[in-house]
N, CA, C and O of each residue as an XYZ file, in Angstrom:
612
protein
N     115.332     65.880     93.449
C     115.347     67.600     93.691
C     114.598     68.479     92.745
O     114.565     69.693     92.948
N     113.857     67.813     91.490
C     113.339     68.581     90.459
C     111.607     68.424     91.370
O     110.861     69.356     91.671
N     111.440     67.275     91.561
C     110.213     66.800     92.322
C     109.951     67.591     93.255
O     108.888     68.210     93.208
N     110.914     67.789     94.419
C     110.808     68.638     95.704
C     110.627     69.983     95.327
O     109.686     70.535     95.896
N     111.396     70.798     94.365
C     111.198     71.841     93.841
C     109.992     72.035     93.330
O     109.361     72.860     93.991
N     109.588     71.737     92.692
C     108.105     71.377     92.139
C     106.869     71.184     93.172
O     105.777     71.620     92.810
N     106.932     70.825     93.895
C     106.207     70.371     94.973
C     105.685     71.619     95.822
O     104.495     71.798     96.082
N     106.745     72.475     96.229
C     107.090     73.247     97.321
C     106.681     74.616     96.138
O     106.367     75.719     96.585
N     106.727     74.412     94.990
C     105.840     75.645     94.367
C     104.383     75.676     93.939
O     103.546     76.571     93.827
N     104.397     74.098     93.702
C     102.563     73.945     93.388
C     102.072     74.503     94.720
O     101.113     75.274     94.731
N     102.799     74.080     96.032
C     102.317     74.429     97.700
C     101.784     75.748     97.462
O     100.628     76.162     97.559
N     103.092     76.456     97.059
C     102.892     77.981     97.464
C     101.674     78.422     96.644
O     100.858     79.088     97.281
N     101.357     78.158     95.219
C     100.813     78.611     94.600
C      99.198     78.101     94.791
O      98.165     78.666     94.433
N      99.342     77.149     95.311
C      97.789     76.929     95.986
C      97.714     77.765     96.887
O      96.878     78.662     96.783
N      98.645     77.689     98.114
C      98.305     78.362     99.222
C      97.807     79.980     98.805
O      96.796     80.465     99.314
N      98.602     80.688     97.877
C      98.021     82.377     97.477
C      97.000     81.730     96.849
O      96.115     82.395     97.385
N      96.381     80.951     96.127
C      95.472     81.248     95.757
C      94.283     81.400     96.271
O      93.503     82.313     95.997
N      94.038     80.171     97.324
C      93.138     79.901     98.457
C      92.999     80.995     99.572
O      91.979     81.186    100.235
N      94.227     81.713     99.684
C      94.300     83.342    100.359
C      93.656     84.068     99.704
O      92.872     84.802    100.304
N      93.724     84.135     98.416
C      92.680     85.378     97.467
C      91.265     84.479     97.211
O      90.376     85.276     96.912
N      91.021     83.809     97.219
C      89.776     82.815     97.069
C      88.637     83.450     98.424
O      87.558     83.963     98.130
N      88.998     83.336     99.539
C      87.984     83.625    100.557
C      87.734     85.185    100.602
O      86.947     85.663    101.419
N      88.175     85.680    100.026
C      88.506     87.157    100.167
C      87.494     88.065     99.050
O      87.082     89.216     99.191
N      87.308     87.298     98.135
C      86.331     87.775     96.836
C      85.187     88.846     97.608
O      84.672     88.319     98.594
N      84.775     90.070     97.356
C      83.572     90.298     97.885
C      82.159     89.987     96.878
O      82.058     90.239     95.677
N      81.672     89.693     97.304
C      80.148     89.600     96.587
C      79.524     90.319     96.080
O      78.962     89.978     95.039
N      79.338     91.799     96.674
C      78.808     92.904     96.665
C      79.370     93.937     96.623
O      80.542     93.743     96.946
N      79.051     95.693     96.239
C      79.875     96.365     96.918
C      79.647     96.673     97.964
O      80.543     97.294     98.536
N      78.523     96.437     98.630
C      78.331     96.558    100.016
C      79.700     95.813    100.888
O      80.499     96.375    101.637
N      79.637     94.453    100.512
C      80.947     93.709    101.233
C      82.318     94.189    100.690
O      83.354     94.094    101.349
N      82.264     94.601     99.706
C      83.595     95.049     99.118
C      83.750     96.860     99.661
O      84.862     97.308     99.381
N      83.009     97.658    100.212
C      82.998     98.551    101.181
C      83.743     98.326    102.555
O      84.820     98.779    102.942
N      82.808     97.459    103.193
C      83.091     96.894    104.173
C      84.287     96.351    104.381
O      84.467     96.093    105.571
N      85.484     95.984    103.433
C      86.662     95.153    103.256
C      87.486     96.670    103.056
O      88.439     96.952    103.783
N      87.142     97.317    102.305
C      87.944     98.502    102.510
C      88.156     99.456    103.719
O      89.190     99.954    104.166
N      86.905     99.554    104.095
C      86.598    100.268    105.612
C      88.065     99.617    106.555
O      88.897    100.351    107.089
N      88.093     98.180    106.577
C      88.717     98.016    107.131
C      89.860     97.603    107.407
O      90.287     96.940    108.352
N      90.478     98.175    106.243
C      91.695     98.439    105.867
C      92.505     99.804    106.702
O      91.857    100.818    106.963
N      93.884     99.688    107.045
C      94.326    100.960    107.814
C      94.646    101.965    106.634
O      95.250    102.968    107.013
N      94.433    101.917    105.610
C      94.370    103.300    104.553
C      94.428    102.605    103.783
O      94.923    101.519    103.482
N      93.472    103.829    103.226
C      92.762    103.987    101.681
C      92.939    105.190    101.120
O      93.309    106.226    101.674
N      92.604    104.975     99.771
C      92.625    105.769     99.058
C      91.555    106.017     97.769
O      90.751    105.177     97.366
N      91.692    106.990     97.380
C      90.547    107.502     96.320
C      91.251    108.038     94.728
O      92.481    108.080     94.759
N      90.711    108.378     93.589
C      90.982    108.308     92.254
C      89.595    109.803     92.192
O      88.387    109.570     92.137
N      90.021    110.792     92.213
C      88.813    111.814     91.917
C      89.138    113.082     91.123
O      90.212    113.682     91.062
N      87.929    113.365     90.507
C      88.520    114.525     89.547
C      88.413    115.684     90.265
O      87.543    115.791     91.130
N      89.157    116.536     90.028
C      88.933    117.834     90.613
C      89.606    118.843     89.229
O      90.565    118.783     88.459
N      88.344    119.828     89.514
C      88.691    120.810     88.199
C      89.121    120.197     86.813
O      89.721    120.887     85.989
N      88.865    119.162     86.631
C      88.862    118.757     85.384
C      89.923    117.480     85.356
O      89.853    116.564     84.537
N      90.762    117.577     86.242
C      92.007    116.598     86.115
C      91.723    114.959     87.329
O      90.742    115.123     88.055
N      92.082    114.282     87.432
C      92.004    113.023     87.693
C      93.328    113.230     89.016
O      94.424    113.712     88.733
N      93.030    112.856     90.167
C      94.079    113.238     91.102
C      94.113    111.774     91.991
O      93.113    111.055     91.996
N      95.470    111.361     92.814
C      95.189    110.387     93.697
C      95.207    110.455     94.856
O      96.325    110.794     95.243
N      94.532    110.304     95.620
C      93.972    111.085     96.860
C      94.115    110.280     98.016
O      93.781    109.135     97.712
N      94.452    110.352     99.185
C      94.791    109.790    100.858
C      93.995    110.701    101.674
O      93.746    111.841    101.281
N      93.499    110.152    103.027
C      92.891    111.501    103.583
C      93.795    112.136    104.269
O      94.753    111.511    104.724
N      93.664    113.404    104.453
C      94.770    113.957    105.309
C      95.948    114.747    104.188
O      96.814    115.554    104.522
N      95.708    114.308    102.996
C      96.719    115.084    101.685
C      96.489    116.557    101.450
O      95.348    117.018    101.405
N      97.391    117.171    101.324
C      97.192    118.584    101.108
C      97.480    118.571     99.335
O      98.508    118.012     98.953
N      96.592    119.167     98.350
C      96.570    118.741     97.110
C      96.590    120.367     96.407
O      95.867    121.235     96.897
N      97.618    120.708     95.051
C      97.906    121.778     94.858
C      96.907    121.582     93.386
O      96.962    120.513     92.778
N      96.277    122.378     93.046
C      95.027    122.334     91.708
C      95.194    123.852     91.156
O      95.506    124.725     91.966
N      95.040    124.099     90.124
C      95.046    125.646     89.433
C      93.735    126.190     90.040
O      92.722    125.644     90.477
N      94.070    127.267     89.925
C      93.213    127.846     90.568
C      91.319    127.907     90.640
O      90.510    127.695     89.736
N      91.146    128.192     91.737
C      89.686    127.884     91.612
C      89.017    129.354     92.018
O      89.271    129.957     93.061
N      88.182    129.768     91.058
C      88.022    131.550     91.466
C      86.978    131.354     92.176
O      86.898    132.243     93.024
N      85.850    130.368     92.260
C      84.708    130.571     93.041
C      84.617    130.275     94.333
O      83.497    130.388     94.833
N      85.430    129.952     94.956
C      85.823    129.443     96.325
C      86.848    130.664     97.206
O      87.674    131.479     96.794
N      86.278    130.289     98.748
C      87.251    131.533     99.527
C      87.939    130.457    100.715
O      87.275    129.563    101.238
N      89.135    130.674    100.975
C      89.588    130.488    101.973
C      88.991    129.810    103.360
O      88.640    130.670    104.168
N      88.817    128.551    103.767
C      87.989    128.071    104.954
C      86.493    127.576    103.912
O      85.485    127.554    104.618
N      86.268    127.270    102.714
C      85.398    126.354    102.208
C      85.366    124.826    102.178
O      86.266    124.001    102.018
N      84.135    124.709    102.369
C      84.343    122.883    102.402
C      83.880    122.562    100.694
O      83.204    123.360    100.045
N      84.346    121.359    100.197
C      84.275    121.169     99.045
C      83.780    119.538     99.050
O      84.423    118.675     99.649
N      82.759    119.306     98.426
C      82.634    118.117     98.040
C      82.895    117.650     96.662
O      82.570    118.144     95.583
N      83.823    116.156     97.073
C      84.253    115.913     95.646
C      83.507    114.474     95.183
O      83.694    113.317     95.559
N      82.356    115.202     93.965
C      81.613    114.197     93.910
C      81.755    113.050     92.274
O      80.875    112.311     91.833
N      82.876    113.234     91.819
C      83.121    112.612     90.902
C      84.486    111.499     91.459
O      85.576    111.849     91.006
N      84.505    110.768     91.986
C      85.271    109.229     92.458
C      85.090    108.538     91.909
O      84.045    107.888     91.880
N      86.424    108.344     90.985
C      86.447    107.293     90.017
C      86.704    105.890     90.515
O      86.310    104.837     90.013
N      87.291    106.037     91.380
C      87.955    104.581     92.045
C      88.164    104.674     93.786
O      88.401    105.715     94.400
N      88.056    103.724     94.202
C      88.133    103.972     95.770
C      88.970    102.247     96.193
O      88.642    101.163     95.709
N      89.925    102.469     97.071
C      90.502    101.561     97.342
C      91.600    101.139     98.166
O      92.512    101.923     97.902
N      91.968    100.364     98.972
C      93.280    100.029     99.891
C      94.092     99.361     99.374
O      93.970     99.174     98.164
N      95.010     98.868     99.957
C      96.142     97.975     99.716
C      95.944     96.683     98.704
O      96.582     96.320     97.716
N      94.499     96.015     99.541
C      94.043     94.618     98.658
C      92.640     95.164     97.836
O      92.430     95.010     96.633
N      92.049     95.610     98.483
C      90.974     95.843     97.549
C      90.600     97.253     96.617
O      91.142     98.320     96.907
N      89.724     97.164     95.593
C      89.726     98.376     94.701
C      88.720     97.867     94.606
O      88.495     96.658     94.654
N      87.431     99.367     94.350
C      86.254     99.352     93.877
C      85.809    100.384     92.640
O      85.907    101.598     92.820
N      85.547    100.099     91.970
C      85.933    101.201     90.364
C      84.659    101.400     90.115
O      83.902    100.435     90.226
N      84.089    102.808     89.690
C      83.131    103.008     88.868
C      82.867    103.110     87.510
O      83.759    103.230     86.670
N      81.694    103.068     87.261
C      81.811    102.925     85.296
C      80.645    104.377     85.416
O      79.453    104.300     85.713
N      81.323    105.479     85.128
C      83.015    105.886     85.338
C      83.178    106.541     86.274
O      84.291    107.067     86.256
N      82.341    106.887     87.490
C      81.913    107.054     88.964
C      81.139    106.464     89.710
O      80.019    106.057     89.402
N      81.637    106.375     90.685
C      81.087    105.713     92.256
C      80.196    106.819     92.087
O      80.441    107.886     91.523
N      78.586    106.255     92.921
C      77.468    107.462     93.289
C      78.217    107.926     94.650
O      79.109    107.383     95.302
N      77.504    109.152     94.828
C      77.626    109.314     96.105
C      77.339    108.799     97.284
O      77.822    109.208     98.340
N      76.473    107.799     97.168
C      76.087    106.870     98.323
C      77.056    105.808     98.832
O      76.866    104.964     99.708
N      78.226    106.058     98.025
C      79.090    105.043     98.368
C      80.305    105.527     98.962
O      80.965    104.938     99.817
N      80.588    106.815     98.367
C      81.916    107.576     99.599
C      81.194    109.123     99.363
O      80.443    109.657     98.547
N      81.890    109.464    100.557
C      81.990    111.084    100.476
C      83.258    111.717    100.320
O      84.157    111.353    101.078
N      83.401    112.265     99.793
C      84.845    113.131    100.226
C      84.665    114.735    100.227
O      84.066    115.553     99.529
N      85.603    114.766    101.520
C      85.413    116.224    101.598
C      86.558    116.939    101.315
O      87.558    116.313    101.668
N      86.800    118.024    100.807
C      88.500    118.948    100.603
C      88.199    120.466    101.314
O      87.168    120.975    100.875
N      88.696    121.030    102.023
C      88.776    122.559    102.473
C      89.787    123.426    102.160
O      90.962    123.213    102.456
N      89.376    124.436    101.550
C      90.686    125.595    100.661
C      91.283    125.926    101.790
O      90.763    126.519    102.735
N      92.475    125.513    101.693
C      93.378    125.995    102.635
C      94.111    127.365    102.054
O      94.152    128.244    102.915
N      94.576    127.662    101.047
C      95.404    129.101    100.641
C      95.128    128.828     99.069
O      95.059    127.793     98.406
N      95.018    130.005     98.803
C      94.927    130.514     97.359
C      96.355    130.895     97.227
O      96.605    131.833     97.984
N      97.498    130.458     96.458
C      98.696    130.736     96.378
C      99.590    130.939     94.856
O      99.137    130.421     93.835
N     100.458    131.473     94.832
C     101.226    131.433     93.394
C     102.322    130.401     93.356
O     102.823    130.043     94.422
N     102.787    129.830     92.065
C     104.213    129.074     92.099
C     105.252    130.151     91.792
O     105.089    131.357     91.976
N     106.703    129.358     91.135
C     107.638    130.371     90.974
C     107.430    130.990     89.523
O     106.725    130.610     88.588
N     108.303    132.095     89.661
C     108.352    132.567     88.608
C     108.827    132.236     87.534
O     109.984    131.822     87.465
N     107.763    132.385     86.100
C     108.178    131.746     84.838
C     108.820    132.942     84.396
O     108.638    134.088     84.807
N     109.916    132.360     83.138
C     110.396    133.354     82.359
C     109.860    132.930     81.154
O     109.781    131.720     80.945
N     109.370    133.963     80.088
C     108.912    133.782     78.433
C     109.650    134.445     77.986
O     109.524    135.649     78.209
N     110.835    133.945     77.096
C     111.908    134.748     76.006
C     111.387    134.484     74.877
O     111.208    133.386     74.350
N     111.030    135.998     74.339
C     110.814    135.760     72.776
C     111.699    137.062     72.158
O     111.814    138.247     72.472
N     112.451    135.896     70.752
C     113.603    136.757     70.164
C     113.334    136.348     68.667
O     112.874    135.285     68.249
N     113.748    137.492     67.949
C     114.116    137.107     66.396
C     115.220    137.216     65.961
O     115.888    138.170     66.358
N     115.725    136.392     65.113
C     117.000    136.288     65.029
C     117.220    137.314     63.817
O     116.630    137.215     62.741
N     118.371    138.551     64.211
C     119.130    139.662     63.258
C     118.278    140.454     63.318
O     118.111    140.800     62.149
N     117.454    141.108     64.072
C     116.884    142.060     64.070
C     116.666    142.827     65.214
O     115.928    143.804     65.341
N     117.336    142.316     65.978
C     117.188    143.019     67.631
C     116.411    143.399     68.423
O     116.459    144.347     69.207
N     115.223    142.215     68.118
C     114.072    142.251     68.725
C     114.208    140.990     70.064
O     114.155    139.794     69.774
N     114.325    141.304     71.023
C     114.211    140.342     72.276
C     112.824    141.417     73.429
O     112.535    142.601     73.606
N     112.420    140.230     73.861
C     111.153    140.222     74.721
C     111.027    139.287     75.902
O     110.540    138.199     75.594
N     111.292    139.411     76.970
C     111.097    138.729     78.151
C     109.905    138.955     78.676
O     109.647    140.136     78.905
N     108.937    137.994     78.987
C     107.643    137.831     80.053
C     107.468    136.962     81.222
O     107.579    135.736     81.230
N     107.196    137.696     82.163
C     107.755    137.338     83.321
C     105.801    136.795     84.039
O     104.936    137.640     84.272
N     105.621    135.439     84.207
C     104.611    135.472     85.504
C     104.748    134.184     86.446
O     105.541    133.248     86.549
N     103.592    134.604     87.073
C     103.551    133.414     88.200
C     102.128    132.625     87.941
O     101.183    133.289     87.516
N     101.943    131.039     88.224
C     100.906    130.773     87.646
C      99.862    130.413     89.466
O     100.259    129.611     90.312
N      99.094    130.921     89.540
C      97.917    130.547     90.296
C      97.634    129.419     90.549
O      97.425    128.646     89.613
N      97.542    128.985     91.862
C      97.173    127.587     92.300
C      96.201    127.868     93.732
O      96.190    128.830     94.500
N      95.497    126.738     93.722
C      94.379    126.546     94.911
C      94.894    125.437     95.711
O      95.053    124.421     95.033
N      95.185    125.326     96.871
C      95.599    124.367     97.619
C      94.449    124.051     98.730
O      93.910    124.890     99.453
N      94.156    122.431     98.697
C      93.216    121.798     99.231
C      93.729    120.432     99.969
O      94.269    119.417     99.529
N      93.209    120.964    101.676
C      93.151    119.935    102.204
C      91.912    118.550    102.362
O      90.710    118.687    102.591
N      92.553    117.453    102.189
C      91.486    116.470    101.903
C      91.152    115.874    103.032
O      92.062    115.657    103.831
N      89.935    115.513    103.335
C      89.049    115.212    104.657
C      88.804    113.347    104.783
O      88.994    112.555    103.861
N      88.475    113.103    105.779
C      88.848    111.777    105.592
C      87.362    111.225    104.648
O      86.378    111.894    104.333
N      87.595    110.115    104.436
C      86.491    109.258    103.608
C      85.543    108.768    104.492
O      85.659    108.083    105.508
N      84.122    109.468    103.650
C      82.636    108.728    104.513
C      82.565    108.097    103.885
O      83.026    108.276    102.757
N      81.743    106.622    104.361
C      81.019    105.469    103.640
C      79.758    105.757    104.505
O      79.556    105.617    105.711
N      79.045    106.169    103.574
C      77.589    106.014    104.504
C      77.176    105.037    104.592
O      77.471    104.247    103.696
N      76.214    104.531    105.788
C      75.868    103.328    105.841
C      74.491    102.897    104.522
O      73.807    103.688    103.873
N      74.481    101.603    104.505
C      73.316    101.225    103.536
C      71.959    101.222    104.469
O      71.856    100.843    105.635
N      71.347    101.550    103.938
C      69.577    101.474    104.796
C      68.981    100.260    104.021
O      68.628    100.143    102.848
N      68.988     99.398    105.069
C      68.038     98.459    104.296
C      66.246     98.756    104.564
O      65.595     98.957    105.590
N      66.047     98.709    103.785
C      64.377     98.403    103.674
C      63.556     97.141    104.591
O      63.848     95.956    104.430
N      62.611     97.553    105.458
C      62.134     96.603    106.401
C      60.770     96.200    106.067
O      60.179     95.379    106.769
């Protein structure tokens, strides 16, 4: 019984390792082809100094970007990681713009919910309430574009 269990375990491990061996990409272009063939992709990119996990058609809320207007298209050039369910391509520290291009469209400038800050000093009768709303910019992430690598003839 133990031998039978050991054989089935080794068979499943061997099968898993064989499945992983034949799909290892040998270069960046082959890795991009494998990622492009997957039904869904993701990227880790920096927007306004913070890293976000992005997918195509996502709606991303970031702190207010003052120098953009509604309808502007932004190019996200600091992409740290690109991947799919089975494959991942990481940059050191960024992927170059000729590997992947991600665009984001400014949808709106909005405000968050009302925040209340209460300041109080004990036994002095001093109490002060400050209210404010944090401003945000919403971005719609566009499709990931993989420029074709040009071969020199």
